[in-house]
C-alpha positions, 0 to 999 in steps of 0.5 A: 826698231831704233834703226827705223827712226834713224836718219842714217843707219850704220850697221856694225858688228855687235860689241864694236860701238866704242870703235864707231864712237871713237871714229866719230870723235876723231872726225869731230876733233879733226874737223874742229867741229866741237867747242873745245871748252864745252866738253872740258867744262861738262865732262870728265876724261875729254882729253883722254877720249880725244887721244884715244880717238886720234888712233881711230880714223874712220877706215880703221873703225870700218875694219873693226866694225864691219861697216862699209857706210861712209 
């Protein structure tokens, strides 16, 4: 049902959603697509997430999640 409402459906293996999110943060951070001050001001653990995401480039996440969508 959720996928039917999505603009892009990324099929992933159950239980691998964290790897997908880390890969998305990896790209957002690498491409400097976030306002660095905003997450730091409104969240906790942002720096830890960024460090964790640095180790999850999209090709690695694709292997973990079983996704071939690029």
